[in-house]
C-alpha positions as CSV (number, residue, x, y, z in Angstrom):
1,M,-26.8,1.1,-1.9
2,Q,-25.8,-2.5,-2.0
3,L,-23.1,-4.5,-3.5
4,Q,-23.1,-4.3,-7.7
5,F,-21.1,-6.7,-9.5
6,S,-20.5,-4.0,-12.0
7,D,-19.2,-1.5,-9.7
8,Y,-17.2,-2.8,-6.8
9,R,-13.8,-4.4,-6.9
10,I,-13.4,-5.3,-3.5
11,G,-17.2,-7.3,-3.6
12,L,-16.0,-8.9,-6.7
13,I,-12.5,-10.1,-5.1
14,L,-14.1,-11.6,-2.2
15,F,-17.1,-13.1,-4.1
16,G,-14.5,-14.9,-6.1
17,G,-12.9,-16.0,-3.0
18,S,-16.0,-17.4,-1.6
19,F,-16.7,-19.3,-4.8
20,L,-13.0,-21.1,-4.7
21,M,-14.1,-22.0,-1.2
22,V,-17.0,-23.5,-2.8
23,L,-15.0,-25.7,-5.4
24,S,-12.3,-26.3,-3.0
25,G,-15.4,-28.0,-0.5
26,I,-16.9,-29.8,-3.6
27,A,-13.2,-31.0,-4.6
28,F,-12.6,-32.3,-0.9
29,A,-16.0,-33.9,-0.8
30,V,-16.0,-35.9,-4.0
31,F,-12.8,-36.6,-5.1
32,E,-9.7,-39.0,-3.5
33,N,-6.6,-38.3,-5.8
34,F,-3.9,-36.4,-4.2
35,W,-3.3,-34.3,-7.3
36,I,-6.4,-32.9,-7.8
37,L,-7.2,-32.2,-3.9
38,L,-3.3,-30.6,-3.7
39,L,-4.9,-28.0,-6.6
40,A,-7.9,-27.4,-5.0
41,A,-6.3,-27.0,-1.8
42,V,-3.8,-24.0,-3.3
43,I,-6.7,-22.7,-5.6
44,G,-9.0,-22.8,-3.1
45,V,-6.6,-21.5,-0.4
46,V,-6.9,-24.4,2.4
47,S,-4.5,-23.5,5.0
48,A,-2.6,-26.8,6.3
49,T,-2.4,-25.3,9.9
50,G,-5.9,-24.2,10.0
51,G,-4.8,-20.5,10.5
52,D,-6.0,-17.5,8.3
53,F,-2.9,-16.8,5.9
54,G,-5.1,-16.5,2.6
55,P,-4.9,-13.6,0.7
56,F,-8.2,-12.0,1.3
57,R,-7.8,-11.9,4.8
58,A,-5.5,-8.6,3.3
59,I,-8.7,-7.4,1.9
60,E,-10.7,-7.7,5.0
61,E,-8.3,-5.6,7.2
62,S,-8.0,-3.3,4.4
63,I,-11.8,-2.9,4.4
64,L,-11.4,-2.8,7.8
65,S,-9.2,0.3,8.1
66,Q,-10.8,2.0,5.3
67,L,-14.1,2.0,7.6
68,T,-12.7,2.7,10.7
69,T,-11.1,6.0,11.9
70,P,-7.9,6.2,13.7
71,K,-9.3,6.3,17.4
72,T,-11.3,3.0,17.2
73,R,-9.5,1.3,14.4
74,S,-7.3,-0.9,17.0
75,D,-10.6,-2.0,18.6
76,V,-12.1,-3.2,15.6
77,L,-9.3,-5.2,14.2
78,A,-8.8,-6.8,17.8
79,W,-12.1,-7.8,17.7
80,Y,-11.7,-9.1,14.2
81,V,-9.0,-10.9,15.1
82,T,-10.8,-12.4,18.6
83,T,-13.6,-13.6,16.5
84,S,-11.6,-15.4,13.3
85,S,-9.7,-16.9,16.3
86,V,-12.7,-17.9,18.1
87,G,-14.4,-19.1,14.7
88,S,-11.2,-21.4,14.1
89,A,-11.3,-23.0,17.7
90,I,-15.0,-23.5,17.5
91,G,-14.5,-25.2,13.9
92,S,-11.5,-27.6,14.9
93,E,-14.0,-28.4,18.1
94,A,-17.1,-28.9,16.2
95,S,-15.5,-31.1,13.8
96,G,-13.4,-33.0,15.8
97,R,-17.2,-33.9,17.8
98,I,-18.5,-34.6,14.5
99,I,-15.7,-37.3,13.5
100,R,-16.3,-39.3,17.1
101,Y,-20.2,-39.0,16.9
102,L,-20.6,-40.0,12.7
103,L,-18.1,-43.0,13.9
104,A,-19.2,-44.3,16.9
105,S,-23.2,-43.9,16.1
106,Y,-23.6,-45.2,12.6
107,G,-20.2,-46.7,11.9
108,W,-19.1,-44.5,9.2
109,Q,-15.6,-45.2,7.3
110,L,-13.6,-42.5,8.2
111,V,-13.1,-40.7,5.0
112,D,-17.0,-40.8,4.4
113,V,-16.8,-38.7,7.6
114,Y,-14.1,-36.3,6.3
115,H,-16.3,-35.7,3.0
116,T,-19.2,-35.1,5.0
117,L,-17.1,-32.0,6.9
118,F,-15.9,-30.9,3.5
119,W,-19.9,-30.7,2.5
120,I,-20.4,-28.5,5.6
121,Y,-17.3,-26.5,4.4
122,T,-19.2,-26.0,0.9
123,A,-22.4,-24.6,2.7
124,M,-20.0,-22.3,4.5
125,G,-18.9,-20.9,1.4
126,F,-22.3,-20.3,0.4
127,V,-22.8,-18.4,3.4
128,N,-19.8,-16.6,2.6
129,A,-21.0,-15.4,-0.6
130,A,-24.2,-14.5,0.5
131,L,-22.8,-12.2,3.5
132,V,-20.4,-10.4,0.9
133,L,-23.8,-9.1,-1.0
134,L,-24.4,-7.5,1.7
135,L,-21.8,-5.2,1.5
136,T,-22.2,-1.7,0.8
137,K,-20.4,0.9,-1.3
138,A,-18.6,2.4,2.0
139,C,-16.5,-0.7,1.9
140,E,-14.7,0.6,-1.5
141,L,-11.8,2.9,-1.4
142,Q,-12.8,6.6,-2.0
143,P,-11.1,8.7,-4.5
144,S,-9.1,11.3,-2.2
145,E,-8.5,14.7,-3.3
146,E,-4.8,14.1,-2.7
147,A,-4.2,12.9,-6.1
148,Y,-5.4,15.9,-7.7
149,S,-3.3,18.4,-5.5
150,Q,0.0,16.9,-7.1
151,V,-0.7,18.4,-10.8
152,P,1.5,20.7,-11.6
153,Q,0.7,24.3,-12.6
154,E,3.1,25.9,-15.4
155,D,3.0,29.4,-16.3
156,G,3.9,30.6,-19.7
157,R,7.8,31.4,-18.7
158,G,7.9,28.0,-17.3
159,S,6.3,26.1,-20.8
160,T,8.7,28.5,-22.7
161,E,11.6,27.5,-20.6
162,L,10.5,23.9,-21.0
163,D,10.4,24.0,-24.6
164,A,13.7,25.9,-25.1
165,G,15.4,22.6,-23.0
166,E,13.4,20.1,-24.7
167,D,14.8,21.8,-28.5
168,R,18.5,22.2,-27.2
169,N,18.4,18.4,-26.1
170,G,16.0,16.9,-28.3
171,A,18.8,15.6,-31.1
172,S,20.7,14.2,-27.9
173,A,17.4,12.8,-26.5
174,N,16.6,11.3,-29.8
175,S,20.0,9.8,-30.2
176,E,19.7,8.0,-26.7
177,D,15.9,6.8,-27.5
178,Q,17.0,5.2,-30.6
179,G,19.7,3.2,-29.1
180,N,18.0,2.0,-26.3
181,D,15.2,0.8,-29.0
182,L,17.6,-1.2,-30.4
183,Q,19.0,-2.8,-27.1
184,S,15.1,-3.5,-25.9
185,S,14.0,-5.1,-28.9
186,P,14.3,-8.8,-28.9
187,N,15.1,-9.1,-32.3
188,S,18.2,-6.8,-32.1
189,P,21.7,-8.0,-32.0
190,F,22.5,-5.6,-29.5
191,A,19.8,-6.8,-27.3
192,P,21.2,-8.9,-24.1
193,S,19.7,-12.0,-22.8
194,P,18.4,-11.5,-19.3
195,S,18.1,-14.5,-17.6
196,R,14.3,-15.7,-15.9
197,V,15.4,-14.2,-12.4
198,R,16.0,-10.5,-13.6
199,R,12.7,-11.2,-15.5
200,Y,11.1,-11.8,-12.4
201,W,12.9,-9.3,-10.1
202,S,12.0,-6.9,-13.3
203,S,8.1,-7.8,-12.4
204,L,8.5,-7.3,-8.3
205,G,10.1,-3.7,-9.1
206,T,7.5,-2.6,-11.6
207,W,4.7,-3.7,-9.4
208,L,6.4,-2.2,-6.0
209,A,6.8,0.9,-8.0
210,Q,3.4,1.5,-8.0
211,I,3.6,2.3,-4.2
212,S,4.9,5.5,-3.3
213,A,8.4,6.1,-2.4
214,P,7.8,6.9,1.5
215,T,5.7,3.5,2.4
216,R,8.2,1.7,0.6
217,A,11.0,3.0,2.9
218,V,8.8,2.7,5.8
219,M,7.7,-1.2,4.5
220,Y,11.1,-2.1,3.6
221,K,11.9,-2.5,7.0
222,L,9.1,-3.5,8.7
223,W,9.0,-6.4,5.4
224,F,12.1,-7.1,6.9
225,L,11.4,-7.8,10.4
226,L,8.1,-9.6,9.9
227,A,10.0,-12.0,7.9
228,I,12.4,-12.8,10.5
229,D,9.1,-13.7,12.8
230,S,7.8,-15.7,10.2
231,I,11.0,-18.1,9.8
232,A,10.4,-18.3,13.7
233,D,6.8,-19.3,13.5
234,G,7.1,-21.9,10.8
235,M,10.1,-23.3,12.8
236,V,7.8,-24.1,15.3
237,P,4.0,-23.7,14.6
238,Y,1.7,-25.3,16.9
239,P,1.5,-28.9,15.3
240,L,5.0,-29.7,15.6
241,T,5.2,-28.1,19.1
242,N,2.9,-30.5,19.7
243,Y,4.8,-33.6,17.6
244,Y,7.6,-32.3,20.2
245,M,5.5,-32.7,23.6
246,D,4.2,-35.9,22.5
247,Q,7.7,-37.6,21.6
248,K,9.1,-35.9,24.9
249,F,6.5,-36.9,27.3
250,H,4.1,-39.1,25.6
251,P,0.9,-37.8,27.2
252,A,-2.5,-39.2,26.5
253,K,-3.8,-37.8,22.8
254,S,-6.9,-36.2,24.9
255,T,-4.6,-34.2,27.4
256,L,-2.7,-32.9,24.5
257,G,-6.0,-32.0,23.1
258,D,-7.1,-30.7,25.4
259,V,-3.9,-28.4,25.9
260,T,-4.2,-27.5,22.5
261,A,-7.4,-26.2,22.7
262,V,-7.4,-24.5,26.3
263,S,-3.9,-22.6,23.9
264,Y,-6.3,-21.6,21.2
265,F,-8.9,-20.2,23.1
266,L,-6.8,-18.4,25.6
267,G,-5.0,-16.5,22.1
268,A,-8.9,-15.5,21.0
269,F,-9.6,-13.9,23.9
270,S,-6.9,-12.6,24.8
271,S,-6.9,-10.8,21.6
272,V,-9.9,-8.9,23.0
273,F,-7.4,-6.4,25.1
274,A,-5.0,-5.5,22.0
275,G,-7.1,-2.4,21.6
276,P,-7.7,-1.0,24.5
277,L,-3.9,-1.7,25.7
278,A,-3.0,0.1,22.3
279,K,-4.7,3.2,22.9
280,K,-3.2,3.6,26.4
281,I,0.5,2.8,25.7
282,G,0.7,3.1,22.0
283,L,0.4,0.3,18.9
284,I,4.2,-0.2,18.9
285,N,4.6,-0.8,22.6
286,T,1.5,-3.0,22.4
287,M,3.2,-5.1,19.6
288,V,6.4,-5.7,21.5
289,F,5.7,-5.8,25.2
290,T,3.0,-8.5,24.4
291,H,5.4,-10.2,21.9
292,I,8.1,-10.4,24.2
293,P,7.1,-12.6,26.9
294,S,5.6,-14.8,24.2
295,S,9.4,-15.0,22.7
296,A,10.6,-16.0,25.9
297,A,8.3,-18.9,26.3
298,V,9.6,-20.2,23.1
299,L,13.2,-19.5,23.5
300,V,13.0,-21.8,27.0
301,F,10.4,-24.3,25.9
302,P,12.8,-27.0,26.0
303,L,14.3,-26.3,28.9
304,P,11.5,-28.2,31.3
305,G,12.2,-31.8,32.3
306,S,8.2,-32.0,33.1
307,L,4.9,-31.8,31.5
308,W,3.3,-29.1,33.4
309,M,6.1,-26.9,33.3
310,T,6.1,-27.3,29.8
311,V,2.6,-26.9,28.9
312,I,2.8,-23.4,31.2
313,L,4.9,-22.1,28.5
314,L,3.2,-23.3,26.0
315,I,0.0,-21.2,26.9
316,I,2.0,-18.3,28.0
317,R,3.1,-18.2,24.4
318,A,-0.4,-19.0,22.6
319,G,-2.0,-16.7,25.2
320,L,-0.2,-13.7,24.2
321,N,0.5,-14.9,20.7
322,N,-2.3,-13.2,18.9
323,M,-2.3,-9.8,21.0
324,D,0.1,-8.1,17.9
325,Q,-1.7,-8.8,14.9
326,A,-4.8,-6.1,15.4
327,P,-2.3,-3.2,16.5
328,R,-0.1,-4.4,13.7
329,S,-2.5,-4.5,11.0
330,A,-3.4,-0.8,12.6
331,F,0.1,0.3,12.1
332,I,0.4,-0.8,9.1
333,A,-3.0,1.6,8.1
334,A,-1.2,4.1,10.0
335,V,1.8,4.8,8.2
336,V,0.6,4.1,4.2
337,K,-1.9,5.9,2.3
338,P,-5.3,4.8,2.1
339,E,-5.1,4.1,-1.8
340,E,-2.4,1.9,-0.7
341,R,-3.4,0.1,2.0
342,T,-4.9,-3.2,0.2
343,A,-1.5,-4.0,-1.8
344,V,0.8,-3.4,1.0
345,M,-1.2,-5.6,3.2
346,G,-1.1,-8.2,0.6
347,I,2.5,-8.0,0.0
348,T,3.1,-8.2,3.2
349,S,1.0,-11.8,4.1
350,M,2.5,-12.8,0.6
351,L,6.2,-12.6,2.1
352,R,5.0,-13.9,6.0
353,T,3.5,-17.0,4.2
354,L,6.6,-17.1,1.8
355,A,8.9,-16.8,4.8
356,A,7.0,-19.2,7.2
357,T,7.5,-22.1,4.5
358,T,11.0,-21.9,5.0
359,G,10.9,-22.6,8.9
360,P,9.3,-26.3,9.0
361,T,12.4,-27.6,6.6
362,L,14.9,-26.2,9.0
363,T,13.4,-27.8,12.1
364,G,12.9,-31.1,9.9
365,L,16.8,-30.8,9.4
366,L,17.3,-30.7,13.2
367,A,15.0,-33.3,14.2
368,G,16.2,-35.5,11.6
369,N,19.1,-35.0,13.8
370,D,18.2,-35.5,17.2
371,Q,18.5,-32.0,18.0
372,F,14.6,-30.7,17.9
373,W,15.3,-28.5,21.0
374,I,17.8,-26.1,19.0
375,A,14.8,-25.1,16.5
376,F,12.5,-23.6,19.6
377,V,15.9,-21.9,20.8
378,A,16.5,-20.3,17.3
379,A,12.7,-19.4,16.8
380,G,13.1,-17.8,20.3
381,A,16.0,-15.8,19.1
382,F,14.4,-14.7,15.9
383,R,11.7,-13.8,17.4
384,L,13.2,-11.7,20.4
385,A,15.7,-10.1,17.5
386,Y,12.1,-8.7,15.7
387,D,10.8,-7.2,19.0
388,V,14.0,-5.3,19.6
389,G,14.0,-4.2,15.8
390,L,10.5,-3.3,15.8
391,Y,10.8,-1.3,19.3
392,V,14.3,0.5,17.8
393,M,12.9,1.1,14.2
394,F,9.3,2.4,14.5
395,V,8.5,3.3,18.1
396,N,9.3,7.0,17.6
397,M,7.2,6.8,13.9
398,K,4.7,9.7,13.7
399,L,1.5,7.9,12.6
400,Y,-1.9,8.8,10.5
401,Q,0.1,11.7,8.3
402,H,-2.5,10.6,5.3
403,E,-5.1,10.9,7.6
404,G,-5.2,14.6,8.3
405,G,-8.0,15.5,5.6
406,S,-10.2,13.4,7.3
407,A,-8.9,14.4,10.5
408,A,-9.5,18.2,9.9
409,A,-12.8,17.3,8.1
410,D,-14.0,16.0,11.3
411,E,-12.7,19.0,13.7
412,R,-14.1,21.8,11.5
413,R,-17.5,19.8,11.8
414,Q,-17.0,19.9,15.4
415,I,-16.3,23.3,16.0
416,S,-19.3,24.1,13.3
417,N,-21.7,22.3,15.4
418,E,-20.0,24.1,18.7
419,E,-20.5,27.3,16.8
420,S,-24.5,26.2,16.1
421,L,-25.1,25.7,19.8
422,E,-23.4,28.7,20.8
423,M,-25.5,30.8,18.2
424,E,-28.9,28.8,19.8
425,E,-28.2,29.5,23.5
426,L,-27.1,32.8,22.2
427,V,-30.7,33.7,20.4
428,S,-32.6,31.8,23.4
429,D,-31.6,34.5,25.9
430,T,-32.0,37.3,23.5
431,D,-36.0,35.9,23.4
432,S,-35.9,35.5,27.1
433,L,-34.5,38.9,27.8
434,V,-37.0,40.6,25.1
435,S,-39.9,38.7,26.9
436,D,-38.8,40.0,30.2
437,G,-38.7,43.7,28.8
438,G,-41.9,43.2,27.3
439,L,-43.3,42.4,30.5
440,E,-41.8,45.3,32.4
441,S,-42.9,47.7,29.9
442,L,-46.5,46.5,30.2
443,K,-46.4,46.6,34.1
């Protein structure tokens, strides 16, 4: 059964994302006013760096985690990261060639060429919406039986004791409720005047309270580490890294473009090996030991005095930088409940994006004081601190505890199939014996 708009929330959200993509593409293709384009970029989730940091990536990763088993999840997520990175690289390369072709062959104005690219972007939004319509019910979260296993069972004795306790505490409870009503009423003279920050924190607390306590205990630590890593990535993103190389060595723009393209493609194809490596050495080990060389390359990036040594460090950084993405998503899916994956991955994406936005500000302050190189040293130190913290806190954590039901069902199904095969073999052997005995009696 295919997707029906009235039945599936995930499909509606993804279709809404495609609709926003179309709207933002039309806005960029038609308008040139800065504020209109800024609004379209924010609403349409247009990334300034070319990376996929929008809220819909968390939903896509949650869908893939829902459709896969712990055995295949890391491989599927690795290919998801690879195809996304390859698509971004191909899009960047194609857009550059289209711009050059239209400028050289037809003499178009540069702004008209950009408008054409955004019309192509709009068409891709329609294609994305059509693909969303092909999703099936399997992409939606299936209700788990665990939610019904926690219903308390009360006997007559428990109910009597509970009623007695309510009678004994009724007066005090009512008085407390009245006091709370006086304080919580907005028109009461006893009501406090909470600040706007406190109200925001209260809303965030209510939002996080919908996630179970065990999940929050794990994710608080992981969110803190991911924020440190995101600040580091925001301090030295690839555009600022290219700017630093251009200011330091003054290479040809074509050379810088070729180096960037090679780095992107290496990062895309290295992600393919993240899944098999995670099966071999584990999710956390894959995240840490593939990320440490990339972090070290960032740390020592300002040291070389030649362009080719700096390019080697950039290739090491970019080639290994994406190998922790698929294991990270698989790790989050392994430690949280299935019904909480979308919310947790969404919060994770939001926190990483917010943390990354502080990085360019810090780098700008350093670059303004002719200390650009300190940004790379600080970012490399932050990334290494993230790697060490990740290994210390999570290397021994038990995974897939919330997926025991499905694993047990698969095991029972396998045992049942083996018993059926044994029974068929036994019946076959019995038939052959009976047949041989009948032949002997005839003789």
